[in-house]
PDB file of N, H, CA, C and O in Angstrom:
ATOM      1  N   HIS A   1     177.363 142.216 175.298  1.00  0.00           N
ATOM      2  CA  HIS A   1     177.447 141.075 176.191  1.00  0.00           C
ATOM      3  C   HIS A   1     178.393 141.392 177.342  1.00  0.00           C
ATOM      4  O   HIS A   1     179.368 142.124 177.173  1.00  0.00           O
ATOM      5  N   HIS A   2     178.101 140.845 178.491  1.00  0.00           N
ATOM      6  H   HIS A   2     177.309 140.250 178.628  1.00  0.00           H
ATOM      7  CA  HIS A   2     178.955 141.030 179.662  1.00  0.00           C
ATOM      8  C   HIS A   2     179.921 139.863 179.802  1.00  0.00           C
ATOM      9  O   HIS A   2     179.536 138.701 179.672  1.00  0.00           O
ATOM     10  N   CYS A   3     181.175 140.189 180.067  1.00  0.00           N
ATOM     11  H   CYS A   3     181.488 141.133 180.172  1.00  0.00           H
ATOM     12  CA  CYS A   3     182.146 139.164 180.431  1.00  0.00           C
ATOM     13  C   CYS A   3     181.803 138.726 181.847  1.00  0.00           C
ATOM     14  O   CYS A   3     181.678 139.566 182.738  1.00  0.00           O
ATOM     15  N   ARG A   4     181.650 137.439 182.064  1.00  0.00           N
ATOM     16  H   ARG A   4     181.752 136.757 181.340  1.00  0.00           H
ATOM     17  CA  ARG A   4     181.275 136.925 183.384  1.00  0.00           C
ATOM     18  C   ARG A   4     182.447 136.926 184.363  1.00  0.00           C
ATOM     19  O   ARG A   4     182.265 136.672 185.554  1.00  0.00           O
ATOM     20  N   ASN A   5     183.646 137.212 183.861  1.00  0.00           N
ATOM     21  H   ASN A   5     183.794 137.418 182.894  1.00  0.00           H
ATOM     22  CA  ASN A   5     184.806 137.268 184.744  1.00  0.00           C
ATOM     23  C   ASN A   5     185.083 138.704 185.195  1.00  0.00           C
ATOM     24  O   ASN A   5     185.135 138.968 186.396  1.00  0.00           O
ATOM     25  N   CYS A   6     185.262 139.634 184.256  1.00  0.00           N
ATOM     26  H   CYS A   6     185.220 139.420 183.280  1.00  0.00           H
ATOM     27  CA  CYS A   6     185.627 141.009 184.625  1.00  0.00           C
ATOM     28  C   CYS A   6     184.429 141.950 184.689  1.00  0.00           C
ATOM     29  O   CYS A   6     184.517 143.014 185.302  1.00  0.00           O
ATOM     30  N   GLY A   7     183.302 141.572 184.061  1.00  0.00           N
ATOM     31  H   GLY A   7     183.231 140.708 183.563  1.00  0.00           H
ATOM     32  CA  GLY A   7     182.091 142.375 184.121  1.00  0.00           C
ATOM     33  C   GLY A   7     181.996 143.469 183.079  1.00  0.00           C
ATOM     34  O   GLY A   7     180.974 144.151 183.003  1.00  0.00           O
ATOM     35  N   ASP A   8     183.032 143.659 182.272  1.00  0.00           N
ATOM     36  H   ASP A   8     183.862 143.106 182.334  1.00  0.00           H
ATOM     37  CA  ASP A   8     182.995 144.682 181.233  1.00  0.00           C
ATOM     38  C   ASP A   8     182.041 144.260 180.116  1.00  0.00           C
ATOM     39  O   ASP A   8     181.676 143.090 180.004  1.00  0.00           O
ATOM     40  N   ILE A   9     181.647 145.227 179.298  1.00  0.00           N
ATOM     41  H   ILE A   9     181.943 146.178 179.389  1.00  0.00           H
ATOM     42  CA  ILE A   9     180.711 144.989 178.206  1.00  0.00           C
ATOM     43  C   ILE A   9     181.476 144.953 176.887  1.00  0.00           C
ATOM     44  O   ILE A   9     182.317 145.811 176.620  1.00  0.00           O
ATOM     45  N   PHE A  10     181.172 143.945 176.064  1.00  0.00           N
ATOM     46  H   PHE A  10     180.489 143.248 176.281  1.00  0.00           H
ATOM     47  CA  PHE A  10     181.853 143.751 174.790  1.00  0.00           C
ATOM     48  C   PHE A  10     180.845 143.333 173.728  1.00  0.00           C
ATOM     49  O   PHE A  10     179.726 142.923 174.036  1.00  0.00           O
ATOM     50  N   CYS A  11     181.269 143.445 172.465  1.00  0.00           N
ATOM     51  H   CYS A  11     182.178 143.777 172.215  1.00  0.00           H
ATOM     52  CA  CYS A  11     180.442 142.943 171.365  1.00  0.00           C
ATOM     53  C   CYS A  11     180.483 141.413 171.368  1.00  0.00           C
ATOM     54  O   CYS A  11     181.309 140.807 172.050  1.00  0.00           O
ATOM     55  N   ASP A  12     179.597 140.810 170.610  1.00  0.00           N
ATOM     56  H   ASP A  12     178.926 141.303 170.055  1.00  0.00           H
ATOM     57  CA  ASP A  12     179.512 139.348 170.558  1.00  0.00           C
ATOM     58  C   ASP A  12     180.827 138.726 170.107  1.00  0.00           C
ATOM     59  O   ASP A  12     181.257 137.715 170.663  1.00  0.00           O
ATOM     60  N   LYS A  13     181.464 139.316 169.111  1.00  0.00           N
ATOM     61  H   LYS A  13     181.114 140.137 168.660  1.00  0.00           H
ATOM     62  CA  LYS A  13     182.719 138.778 168.568  1.00  0.00           C
ATOM     63  C   LYS A  13     183.821 138.743 169.626  1.00  0.00           C
ATOM     64  O   LYS A  13     184.661 137.844 169.616  1.00  0.00           O
ATOM     65  N   CYS A  14     183.822 139.710 170.534  1.00  0.00           N
ATOM     66  H   CYS A  14     183.139 140.440 170.542  1.00  0.00           H
ATOM     67  CA  CYS A  14     184.880 139.807 171.552  1.00  0.00           C
ATOM     68  C   CYS A  14     184.585 138.992 172.809  1.00  0.00           C
ATOM     69  O   CYS A  14     185.387 138.969 173.743  1.00  0.00           O
ATOM     70  N   THR A  15     183.439 138.328 172.829  1.00  0.00           N
ATOM     71  H   THR A  15     182.787 138.347 172.071  1.00  0.00           H
ATOM     72  CA  THR A  15     183.102 137.479 173.977  1.00  0.00           C
ATOM     73  C   THR A  15     182.715 136.081 173.508  1.00  0.00           C
ATOM     74  O   THR A  15     181.785 135.473 174.039  1.00  0.00           O
ATOM     75  N   SER A  16     183.423 135.586 172.527  1.00  0.00           N
ATOM     76  H   SER A  16     184.179 136.080 172.095  1.00  0.00           H
ATOM     77  CA  SER A  16     183.078 134.277 171.970  1.00  0.00           C
ATOM     78  C   SER A  16     183.654 133.124 172.791  1.00  0.00           C
ATOM     79  O   SER A  16     183.269 131.971 172.600  1.00  0.00           O
ATOM     80  N   GLY A  17     184.578 133.434 173.705  1.00  0.00           N
ATOM     81  H   GLY A  17     184.891 134.371 173.861  1.00  0.00           H
ATOM     82  CA  GLY A  17     185.188 132.392 174.523  1.00  0.00           C
ATOM     83  C   GLY A  17     184.286 131.940 175.649  1.00  0.00           C
ATOM     84  O   GLY A  17     183.455 132.706 176.137  1.00  0.00           O
ATOM     85  N   ARG A  18     184.450 130.698 176.059  1.00  0.00           N
ATOM     86  H   ARG A  18     185.125 130.076 175.663  1.00  0.00           H
ATOM     87  CA  ARG A  18     183.691 130.136 177.181  1.00  0.00           C
ATOM     88  C   ARG A  18     184.655 129.358 178.064  1.00  0.00           C
ATOM     89  O   ARG A  18     185.388 128.495 177.582  1.00  0.00           O
ATOM     90  N   ILE A  19     184.653 129.665 179.356  1.00  0.00           N
ATOM     91  H   ILE A  19     184.058 130.366 179.748  1.00  0.00           H
ATOM     92  CA  ILE A  19     185.457 128.911 180.313  1.00  0.00           C
ATOM     93  C   ILE A  19     184.664 128.735 181.601  1.00  0.00           C
ATOM     94  O   ILE A  19     183.757 129.514 181.894  1.00  0.00           O
ATOM     95  N   ALA A  20     185.011 127.718 182.357  1.00  0.00           N
ATOM     96  H   ALA A  20     185.749 127.086 182.119  1.00  0.00           H
ATOM     97  CA  ALA A  20     184.441 127.538 183.693  1.00  0.00           C
ATOM     98  C   ALA A  20     185.230 128.435 184.646  1.00  0.00           C
ATOM     99  O   ALA A  20     186.461 128.428 184.622  1.00  0.00           O
ATOM    100  N   LEU A  21     184.540 129.198 185.474  1.00  0.00           N
ATOM    101  H   LEU A  21     183.540 129.203 185.493  1.00  0.00           H
ATOM    102  CA  LEU A  21     185.212 130.152 186.359  1.00  0.00           C
ATOM    103  C   LEU A  21     185.600 129.561 187.706  1.00  0.00           C
ATOM    104  O   LEU A  21     186.266 130.222 188.503  1.00  0.00           O
ATOM    105  N   THR A  22     185.195 128.330 187.967  1.00  0.00           N
ATOM    106  H   THR A  22     184.655 127.792 187.319  1.00  0.00           H
ATOM    107  CA  THR A  22     185.576 127.670 189.217  1.00  0.00           C
ATOM    108  C   THR A  22     186.185 126.310 188.902  1.00  0.00           C
ATOM    109  O   THR A  22     186.055 125.805 187.788  1.00  0.00           O
ATOM    110  N   ASN A  23     186.837 125.735 189.874  1.00  0.00           N
ATOM    111  H   ASN A  23     186.942 126.146 190.779  1.00  0.00           H
ATOM    112  CA  ASN A  23     187.441 124.414 189.704  1.00  0.00           C
ATOM    113  C   ASN A  23     186.452 123.286 189.954  1.00  0.00           C
ATOM    114  O   ASN A  23     186.806 122.110 189.861  1.00  0.00           O
ATOM    115  N   ASP A  24     185.221 123.640 190.269  1.00  0.00           N
ATOM    116  H   ASP A  24     184.933 124.595 190.345  1.00  0.00           H
ATOM    117  CA  ASP A  24     184.172 122.658 190.529  1.00  0.00           C
ATOM    118  C   ASP A  24     183.928 121.814 189.273  1.00  0.00           C
ATOM    119  O   ASP A  24     183.796 122.357 188.176  1.00  0.00           O
ATOM    120  N   ASP A  25     183.870 120.507 189.431  1.00  0.00           N
ATOM    121  H   ASP A  25     183.978 120.066 190.322  1.00  0.00           H
ATOM    122  CA  ASP A  25     183.634 119.614 188.294  1.00  0.00           C
ATOM    123  C   ASP A  25     182.290 119.867 187.621  1.00  0.00           C
ATOM    124  O   ASP A  25     182.113 119.549 186.445  1.00  0.00           O
ATOM    125  N   GLN A  26     181.344 120.436 188.360  1.00  0.00           N
ATOM    126  H   GLN A  26     181.487 120.695 189.316  1.00  0.00           H
ATOM    127  CA  GLN A  26     180.012 120.698 187.823  1.00  0.00           C
ATOM    128  C   GLN A  26     179.887 122.089 187.198  1.00  0.00           C
ATOM    129  O   GLN A  26     178.831 122.426 186.664  1.00  0.00           O
ATOM    130  N   ALA A  27     180.940 122.896 187.255  1.00  0.00           N
ATOM    131  H   ALA A  27     181.798 122.622 187.688  1.00  0.00           H
ATOM    132  CA  ALA A  27     180.885 124.270 186.751  1.00  0.00           C
ATOM    133  C   ALA A  27     180.665 124.286 185.243  1.00  0.00           C
ATOM    134  O   ALA A  27     181.343 123.582 184.494  1.00  0.00           O
ATOM    135  N   GLN A  28     179.721 125.089 184.819  1.00  0.00           N
ATOM    136  H   GLN A  28     179.170 125.661 185.427  1.00  0.00           H
ATOM    137  CA  GLN A  28     179.423 125.235 183.398  1.00  0.00           C
ATOM    138  C   GLN A  28     180.286 126.346 182.796  1.00  0.00           C
ATOM    139  O   GLN A  28     180.530 127.354 183.459  1.00  0.00           O
ATOM    140  N   PRO A  29     180.748 126.182 181.565  1.00  0.00           N
ATOM    141  CA  PRO A  29     181.489 127.261 180.905  1.00  0.00           C
ATOM    142  C   PRO A  29     180.585 128.478 180.713  1.00  0.00           C
ATOM    143  O   PRO A  29     179.418 128.340 180.348  1.00  0.00           O
ATOM    144  N   VAL A  30     181.122 129.649 180.957  1.00  0.00           N
ATOM    145  H   VAL A  30     182.071 129.761 181.253  1.00  0.00           H
ATOM    146  CA  VAL A  30     180.372 130.894 180.804  1.00  0.00           C
ATOM    147  C   VAL A  30     181.111 131.832 179.851  1.00  0.00           C
ATOM    148  O   VAL A  30     182.302 131.657 179.594  1.00  0.00           O
ATOM    149  N   ARG A  31     180.394 132.827 179.330  1.00  0.00           N
ATOM    150  H   ARG A  31     179.426 132.969 179.538  1.00  0.00           H
ATOM    151  CA  ARG A  31     180.932 133.775 178.362  1.00  0.00           C
ATOM    152  C   ARG A  31     181.984 134.675 179.015  1.00  0.00           C
ATOM    153  O   ARG A  31     181.730 135.292 180.049  1.00  0.00           O
ATOM    154  N   VAL A  32     183.156 134.740 178.402  1.00  0.00           N
ATOM    155  H   VAL A  32     183.361 134.239 177.561  1.00  0.00           H
ATOM    156  CA  VAL A  32     184.212 135.633 178.869  1.00  0.00           C
ATOM    157  C   VAL A  32     184.800 136.387 177.684  1.00  0.00           C
ATOM    158  O   VAL A  32     184.736 135.922 176.546  1.00  0.00           O
ATOM    159  N   CYS A  33     185.369 137.546 177.961  1.00  0.00           N
ATOM    160  H   CYS A  33     185.421 137.924 178.885  1.00  0.00           H
ATOM    161  CA  CYS A  33     185.974 138.349 176.897  1.00  0.00           C
ATOM    162  C   CYS A  33     187.325 137.764 176.490  1.00  0.00           C
ATOM    163  O   CYS A  33     187.898 136.936 177.199  1.00  0.00           O
ATOM    164  N   ASP A  34     187.815 138.204 175.351  1.00  0.00           N
ATOM    165  H   ASP A  34     187.350 138.876 174.775  1.00  0.00           H
ATOM    166  CA  ASP A  34     189.105 137.716 174.852  1.00  0.00           C
ATOM    167  C   ASP A  34     190.234 138.036 175.819  1.00  0.00           C
ATOM    168  O   ASP A  34     191.185 137.262 175.936  1.00  0.00           O
ATOM    169  N   ARG A  35     190.142 139.159 176.511  1.00  0.00           N
ATOM    170  H   ARG A  35     189.370 139.787 176.416  1.00  0.00           H
ATOM    171  CA  ARG A  35     191.171 139.558 177.473  1.00  0.00           C
ATOM    172  C   ARG A  35     191.249 138.577 178.640  1.00  0.00           C
ATOM    173  O   ARG A  35     192.344 138.241 179.092  1.00  0.00           O
ATOM    174  N   CYS A  36     190.101 138.117 179.131  1.00  0.00           N
ATOM    175  H   CYS A  36     189.212 138.390 178.764  1.00  0.00           H
ATOM    176  CA  CYS A  36     190.070 137.194 180.267  1.00  0.00           C
ATOM    177  C   CYS A  36     190.310 135.746 179.848  1.00  0.00           C
ATOM    178  O   CYS A  36     190.665 134.910 180.679  1.00  0.00           O
ATOM    179  N   LEU A  37     190.122 135.454 178.592  1.00  0.00           N
ATOM    180  H   LEU A  37     189.833 136.133 177.917  1.00  0.00           H
ATOM    181  CA  LEU A  37     190.296 134.093 178.110  1.00  0.00           C
ATOM    182  C   LEU A  37     191.748 133.718 178.171  1.00  0.00           C
ATOM    183  O   LEU A  37     192.113 132.601 177.806  1.00  0.00           O
TER     184      LEU A  37
END
């Protein structure tokens, strides 16, 4: 899986976090790695 923040590739377990990458109220949470979380 790709971290949507840093772009690195990780296993599913290491990308279980989800955060919105913008301050927009409509922003959907996206998959990020544990490092970026």
